[in-house]
Every structure is written in structure tokens, then in C-alpha cells.
VEXZA-342882 format. One record per residue: residue in one letter; x, y, z of N, C-alpha, C in turn. Coordinates in steps of 0.02 Angstrom, whole numbers, plus 32768, in hexadecimal, padded with zeros to 4 digits. Layout:
N
AXYZXYZXYZ;...
end
This chain:
249
M567EC8B0234F5687C8C7230A56C6C8F12305;L56EEC8E522D2572BC90C22C9571AC94F22AA;R572EC98522CA5723C9C822AF5762C9DC2289;Y575BC9E622485795C9EE221D57BBCA2F2229;H579ACA61224957BDCAA0225557E6CA9F2295;M57E0CA6922BC5804CA6622FB584FCA5B22EF;E5877CA70231E58BFCA66231958D0CA1E232B;I58F0C9FB22FE5904C9B6230B5950C9B2230A;N596DC993233A59B6C991234159D4C95C2313;Y59C4C96322D359E0C93622A05A04C961226E;K5A3FC977227F5A65C9A422555A93C97D2227;Q5AB4C9A121FB5AE0C98221CA5B14C95621EB;R5B2EC96B22245B62C94522455B4AC900225B;F5B07C8F922635AECC8B822785AE1C889223D;I5AC3C8A222075AB5C87521CF5AEFC871219D;H5B21C89D21A75B5DC89B217D5B4DC8A02132;F5B20C8CE21225B0DC8DA20DC5B3EC90E20C0;K5B72C8F720A05BA7C92320895B9DC9362040;K5BBAC96D202D5BB8C9831FE85BDCC9501FBC;G5BC2C9461F805BE0C9161F525BCEC8CD1F60;T5B9AC8C31F895B84C87F1F995B3AC8761F8A;V5B24C8381F8A5ADEC8261F7C5AC1C8011FB7;V5A84C8141FCA5A5DC7EE1FFB5A22C7CE1FD8;L5A1EC78B1FDA59E2C7681FC259B5C75D1FFE;A5979C77A1FFB594EC77A20365907C7632026;G58E8C744205858A3C72E20525873C763206A;A5843C77620405813C7AA205257D6C78E2076;G57D7C74D2085579EC73020A75765C71F2078;P572DC707209256F6C6EF206756CDC7262046;G56D2C764205F56AAC7992040569EC7D4206D;C567EC7C720A5566EC7FD20D556AEC82120EA;K56AEC86320E756ECC88820F55702C882213E;E56D6C86C216A56E9C86321B0570DC82121BB;L5710C7F62188572FC7B421905774C7B22171;I579CC7E6217E57E2C7E5216A580CC7E421A9;T584AC7CC21A35876C7CA21DC5897C80E21E7;L58B3C818222258D5C85722315912C8602204;K5933C82921F3596DC82D21C65958C8472181;V5921C82C2167590AC842212558F2C88A2128;Y58D1C89D215E58BCC8E2216858F9C9112165;S592DC8FE2189596AC926218A598BC92A2146;A598BC8F1212259A8C8F020DF5982C91E20AF;L5940C91F20B65917C94D208D592BC996209A;R5938C9A620D8594AC9EA20EA598FC9FD20D1;E59BCC9CB20CA5A01C9D820B95A0FC9D5206D;A59E6C9B1204859F6C9A0200259F7C9DE1FD5;D5A25C9DC1FA55A27CA0E1F7059FDC9F81F34;I5A00C9B61F2759DDC9981EEE59B3C95E1F08;I5973C95D1EF75947C9251F0B592CC9041ECC;I593EC8C51EC25926C89E1E8A58F2C86D1EA6;Y58B2C8771E95587EC8521EB75852C8291E87;D5839C7F11EA15811C7C21E7B57C8C7D61E78;A57A3C7B31E4C575BC7BF1E455734C7AA1E83;L5750C77C1EAB572DC7641EE7573AC7901F24;V5761C7C41F1C576FC7F21F545738C8261F58;N5720C8321F9556EEC8661FA05710C8AA1F95;E56F9C8CF1F63571AC90E1F515714C9421F89;E56E7C9381FB956E4C9671FF15724C967201A;L574AC92F20165789C92C203A57BBC95F2021;L57B4C9711FE257E3C9A11FC557DCC9E61FE6;N57A3C9F220055799CA31202957C5CA362067;L57E0C9FD207C580CC9FC20B75854CA0C20A5;S5863CA0D206558A8CA19204F58BACA632055;N58FBCA712051590ECAB8205458FBCADB2012;K58EECB1B201658D1CB3F1FDE58FFCB431FA2;S5940CB3B1FAC596FCB411F75597BCAFE1F51;S595DCAC81F6A596ACA861F4C5947CA7E1F09;Q5965CA551EDF5948CA461E9C5927CA021E9E;H58EAC9FC1E8358C4C9BE1E8458BFC9A11E3D;I58D1C9611E3658CFC9401DF558A1C9031DFA;F586AC9041DD4583BC8CC1DD45859C8921DAC;A585AC8571DCA5879C81D1DAA5848C7E21DA8;G5809C7F01D9A57D7C7BB1D9757E2C78D1D5C;K57D6C74C1D6757E0C71B1D3157A5C6EC1D2B;I5769C6FF1D425730C6D21D3F56FCC6EC1D0F;S56E7C6C21CE156B2C6CD1CB056B0C7151C96;K5678C7371CA1566EC77A1C85569AC7AE1CA6;K56B7C79D1CE056DFC7CE1D03572AC7C51CF5;K573AC79F1CC15780C7931CB157A0C7D21C97;A57D4C7E91CB857F4C8281CA5583CC81E1C8E;C5859C7E51C9E589FC7DA1C8E58B0C7901C8F;S58EDC7801C815905C73B1C835931C7311CC0;Q5940C6F21CD1596EC6E51D0859B3C7011CF8;K59C6C6FF1CBA5A06C71B1CA45A09C7661CB4;D59D2C7891CA859CFC7D11CB759DBC7DD1D01;I59B9C7B61D2B59BFC7BE1D745A06C7B31D8A;N5A25C77D1D735A6AC76E1D855A98C7A81D73;E5A8FC7C21D375ABBC7F71D1F5AAFC8391D45;W5A70C8471D575A61C8831D7E5A84C8801DC2;M5A80C8471DE45A9FC8411E265AE9C8501E22;V5B0BC8321DF25B53C83A1DEB5B64C8821DD6;Y5B3EC89C1DA65B4CC8E01D8D5B4AC9131DC5;Y5B14C9121DED5B0DC9451E215B3CC9391E5C;A5B4BC8FA1E6B5B7CC8EC1E9F5BC0C9071E8C;R5BD2C9001E4C5C12C91A1E345C13C9661E31;K5BD7C9841E335BD1C9CD1E375BD4C9E41E80;N5BE5C9B51EAC5BECC9C31EF45BAAC9D31F16;K5B74C9B41EFD5B32C9BE1F1B5B22C9851F4B;K5AF5C9931F795AD8C95E1FA45A9CC9431F7F;V5AA0C9051F685A6CC8E81F3D5A42C8B71F66;L5A01C8C31F6859D2C8971F8A59AAC8711F56;R59B3C8301F55598CC8041F295953C7E91F53;L5917C8041F4A58DEC7F51F7558B0C7C21F53;K58A6C7891F75587FC7521F585845C7411F86;G580EC72A1F6A57D4C7171F9157E3C6DC1FBE;G57C3C6DA1FF857CBC6A120265811C69E2043;D5830C663203E5874C6592055589FC64A2017;P58D9C669200E5900C6601FD1591CC6191FC8;S5918C5F01FFC5931C5AC1FF758FCC5791FE1;F58BCC58F1FDF5885C5611FCF5870C5681F86;F5883C5371F5D586CC5321F175872C5741EF1;S58AAC5941EF858B7C5D11ED258F8C5C61EAB;R590CC5F81E86594BC5F31E615984C6121E88;G597CC6131ECA59AFC62F1EF559F3C60E1EEC;S59F3C5CC1EE65A32C5A81EDF5A55C5BA1E9E;Q5A2EC5C41E685A4BC5D81E285A6AC61E1E2E;E5A48C64A1E515A61C68E1E595AA0C68F1E83;I5AA2C6651EB75ADDC6611EE15B19C6471EB9;K5B0FC6141E905B45C5FA1E665B60C62F1E38;F5B33C6581E1C5B49C68D1DEF5B71C6C21E14;L5B5BC6D21E515B80C7031E795BC5C6E91E8C;I5BC9C6AA1E9E5C0AC68C1EAE5C38C68D1E71;K5C1DC6791E385C43C6791DFA5C5CC6BF1DE9;S5C33C6F11DF85C44C7361DE95C6DC7571E21;K5C7BC7301E565CA3C7481E8F5C83C7831EB2;I5C41C77D1EBB5C1AC7B01EE05C07C7931F24;K5C15C7B71F595C04C7A01F9C5BB8C7A61FA7;Y5B9CC7771FCC5B53C7751FD65B42C75A201B;Q5B04C767202F5AE6C74A206B5AA0C7322059;V5A85C70320815A41C6EC20785A1BC6F920B9;F59E4C71F20B459B8C72C20ED5978C70420E3;S596AC6D62110592EC6AC210A58EEC6D52113;G58B7C6B920FA5876C6D821045843C6A42118;I5809C6B9212D57D2C68B213D57B8C66F20FB;S57B6C62D20F6579FC60E20B75753C61220B2;S573BC610207456F2C612206956D0C5D52086;S56F3C59C208856D4C55F20A456CAC56620EF;Q56F8C587211256EFC592215A56AFC5B82168;Q56A4C5EC21425668C615214C5629C5EF2136;A562FC5C820FF55F5C5A320E655DEC56E2119;I560EC54C213755FEC519216955DBC53921A4;K55F4C57321B955D5C59721F1558EC5AB21E0;K5583C5C721A45541C5DE2190550FC5A42188;A5529C56A217454FDC530216A54F0C50B21AC;N550FC52221E25506C50422255515C4B92225;L554CC4A822035560C46221FF5599C4542230;N5594C41A225255C8C408228255FCC3DC225E;F562FC3FC22425660C3D8221B569DC3C32243;F56A5C3DE227D56E5C3D7229E56E3C3AC22DC;M56BFC37522D756C2C343230C5709C326230B;S5721C31023455766C2F9234A5774C2BB231F;N5741C2942310574BC25722E85732C25F22A0;G5724C29D228C5707C2A8224A573BC2AD2213;I5725C2A221D5574FC2A9219A572DC2DB216B;C5755C3092151573BC33B21235768C33E20E6;N574AC33A20AA576FC33A206C5763C37D2047;F5798C39D20325792C3DB200C57A7C3CD1FC4;I577BC3DD1F94578CC3D21F4E5779C4101F25;T5796C4141EEA5784C4491EBC5757C42D1E86;G5725C4541E7456F9C4401E3D570CC4611DFC;H5747C47E1DF9575EC49F1DBC5759C46F1D82;R573CC4851D4B572DC4591D12576BC4341CF9;K57A2C4561CF057DEC4361CD457F8C3FF1D02;I57F9C40C1D435812C3DB1D7357E3C39F1D76;I57A2C3AC1D785771C3751D7A5777C3491D3C;D577EC3681D025783C3421CC357C2C3171CC1;E57F9C3301CDD5838C30C1CD95840C2D71D0F;Q5821C2E11D49582FC2B51D8257F0C2971DA1;K57BAC2961D7D577AC2851D9C5778C23F1DBB;V5794C20D1D9B578DC1C81DB357B4C1BE1DF4;S57F4C1CE1DF4581DC1C01E2F5809C1EA1E6B;D57FEC22C1E6157F1C2581E9957ADC24B1EB9;I5778C2471E915736C23B1EAC5733C1F71ECE;N5753C1C61EB25754C1831ED05777C1841F14;K57AFC1A61F1957D3C1AA1F5957A9C1CD1F8D;I578AC2031F795762C22A1FA95726C2021FC1;F5706C1DE1F9456CCC1B51FA756E1C1811FDC;H571AC1621FD35730C12E2001574AC14A2043;N5754C18C20475766C1AA2087572BC1AB20B8;K56EFC1A7209C56B1C1A520C456A6C1E520ED;G56C5C21B20D956BDC25920FE5690C28B20DA;K5685C2C320F9565FC2F920DA5689C31820A2;I5668C3362071568BC35120375679C39B202E;I56ACC3C4202756A2C40B201956BEC4181FD3;V5694C4331FA756A8C43F1F6256AEC48A1F55;Y56E9C49E1F4156F5C4E31F2A56EAC4E51EDE;M56D1C51C1EC556CAC5281E7D56A5C4EF1E59;G5670C4D61E795650C49A1E5F560BC4A41E3F;I55F2C4E11E3C55AEC4ED1E2355A6C4D21DDC;G55D5C4E01DB155D0C4CA1D6B55DBC4801D60;Q55F5C45D1D945606C4171D8D55DFC3EA1DBD;I55AEC4061DE0558CC3DF1E155567C3A31DF9;K554CC3A81DBD5528C36F1DA05559C3351D97;K5594C3441D7E55C7C3101D7455E0C2F31DB6;I55EDC31F1DE65606C3091E2755D3C2DF1E4C;S5596C2F61E4F5562C2D01E735554C28E1E50;G5555C28E1E0D5549C2501DE8557EC21C1DF5;E55BDC2321DF855F3C2031E0455F0C1E71E4B;L55DEC2111E7C55D7C1F91EC0559FC1C61EC7;I5567C1D31EA5552FC1A31EA65544C1611E84;D5568C1661E4D5580C12A1E2A55AFC1001E56;L55D4C1221E815602C0FF1EAD55DFC0E01EE9;G559FC0F21EF45578C0D31F2A5560C1021F60;M556DC1421F595553C1711F8B5508C1781F83;S54E5C17C1FBB549CC1801FBA5484C1BE1F96;K5450C1B51F6E5431C1EF1F4C5413C2201F7D;K5404C2081FB953E5C2331FEC5418C2582017;T5458C2522008548BC275202E547EC2C1202D;N5481C2DF20675474C327206C54A9C3512048;V5492C385202654BFC3B4200554A9C3FB2016;T54D8C424202B54CBC46A203954F6C495200B;V54D9C4C71FED54FEC4F61FC354F9C53B1FE2;V5533C5591FEF5535C59E20095554C5C91FD3;S552CC5F61FB75542C6221F815553C6671F9C;K558CC6811F8655A3C6C41F9A55A2C6CC1FE6;T55C0C69C200755BFC69C205055DDC6DC206E;S55BAC6F7209F55CAC73320C655BBC77420A1;F55A9C77120615593C7AD203E554AC7BB204E;S5532C7F6204154ECC806204D54BEC7DD201F;S54D9C7C51FE754B2C79D1FB754B9C7521FC4;E54D1C73F1FFE54D9C6F820105498C6D2200A;R549DC6941FF05462C6681FEB5477C6211FFF;I5448C5FD201E5455C5B82032541CC58C2019;I542CC5551FF853F9C5251FE4540BC4E01FFE;L53D8C4BA200F53DFC476202953BEC4451FF9;S53E0C40D1FEC53C4C3DB1FC053E5C3981FCF;D53E1C36A1FA05404C32A1FA7542DC31D1F67;L5455C2E91F695485C2DD1F335463C2D41EEF;S5429C2B51EEE5407C2A71EAE53E5C2E51E90;N53D7C3171EBA53B0C3511EA253D6C3931EA3;I5413C3931EBD5436C3D21EC75443C3F71E86;A5454C3D41E515462C3F51E105424C41B1DF7;K53E9C3FB1DFE53ABC41B1DE9539BC4581E14;Q53A8C4511E555398C4881E8353C5C4C51E77;I5403C4B81E655431C4EF1E555418C5161E19;I5400C4F21DE653E5C5131DAB53A4C5381DBC;K5378C5161DE25337C5331DF45340C5751E1A;H536EC5761E495377C5B21E7353ACC5E21E57;R53C5C5D11E1C53F5C5FC1DF95431C60D1E25;I544DC5D91E435488C5E21E6D54C6C5EA1E41;L54ECC61D1E4E5527C62C1E265566C62B1E52;P55A0C6251E3355DFC62B1E5955E6C6721E73;P560DC67B1EA95631C6481ECE5603C6251F00;S5609C5E41F0355E0C5BC1F315609C5831F4E;I55F7C5701F8A5615C5351FAA55DFC4FF1FAF;I55F0C4C21F9955C1C48A1F9C55D9C45A1FD2;I55ACC44B200055BCC41F20385593C3E02034;I55B4C3A7202C5593C3662025559FC33F2065;N5569C331208A5572C30F20CA5536C2E220DA;
end
């Protein structure tokens, strides 16, 4: 277990977190012990921390006492700002010569708006770095005790975001089905009925196993097991809410 009060030789000279720059970092799936040493060091160094709704707020206790914390949640009832606000905050504080930490749940490269934020920083001529984090799917697979990483296996990662599913449902679901591999769905709780229905229509067995891991690595973590034909009903029955990872195998 990592003891957060211990001295770790990850100083500013190692992570190169300079004033007037932005670090986009992954806060991991939830548990505060599942962050990387780089992200830990960035938390200690940051002047400004702009954090998402999926970030465990206990991580903020690891930051230096003089740092400013800005909540940037954009999901349902926890929506506090727009993407435009976040972009402008990063640039504003970087130009104020602050060390800006943009802290995102999981890994910033997995189905997040990290690429949009990077484009805005480049356009604004702000220097940045990306620190990877443990993705929620990594932890969900571990908790579900599923063997996904056989040398000859195929694994498909998709987003269940409503807008993307509505715009690309035919081509993407069809391609994934024909890959014949396991499927991991991010942000799919609200769209699981549509996703499972399309997979069944394409010929996937109704008895295909489905595992849902909700709030993985948090104390409120829940896991439910079902099959493709019943998973939508089970999610409603057990009142499973986002954030959740859906594993179809």
C-alpha cells in the first residue's frame, strides 16, 4: 500500500511541471490508491486543479494547501460548467503563470474530451503534458475476474454515449459484432437496451454473458451478472447508475 506521507523521489525536475503549463492527468478509476506516481507528484505541485465529476475528491487532500480547486463536472445533476469554460480556465490560469492540473477520471485518452482540450491548448499556444492513468475498464475487468488477455484474444472498446450511438449505431455495432471479440462499453448504462438489441438483431446469442461493474474501486462498487437479453431489465431492477463499465463476453 502506498503511504501518501512518505517521501517519494518524484520532484518537479522529474515530471517537468513548469509554471505557465498544463498537465492533463488521469486520476484512475476511483480509489485514491490507484493513481500513478506522476499524477501524485502533479497533485503536490499544482497551483490550480480543475477536476471532473468522476474524480475521487479525496485525492484533492493530497494537493498542496495553497492550491485552488475548481469543480468541472459535466454529468447530469452534477453539471457545473461547459467544455468552453474548462478550456478557457486552463488557458487563463496558464497565462497567469500557474501550474494547471486538469484532472480527469480514469485515463485521459479513453473516451474523454482530452483531445479537444489539447487542440485548444495548442491553438492558444499553451504548453502541456499528458499523464496516463489506470482506466476504469482495467479495474472492472480485474474485479469481474475475467480473463481478457489471452494472446489470441480480441477485445473491443466502445462508448455508449447517446449522441455517438445515435449517429453511428449501424456501422460501429456491425463492425464490432463481426470482430467476434469481447466488448467493453463505456458510458453505456442509458443505452444498453439499444446496444444489446442491436447485437441480438445481428445474431449474437441472447444468452451471451454480460457483467456490469458500477463505480469500480469505490466503496460503493457493485457488480451484477446477467445475459444479453436481460441485462437492461437487471440494470433497472438493481438501480445501477453511472459511472459503470459493461462487459459483454
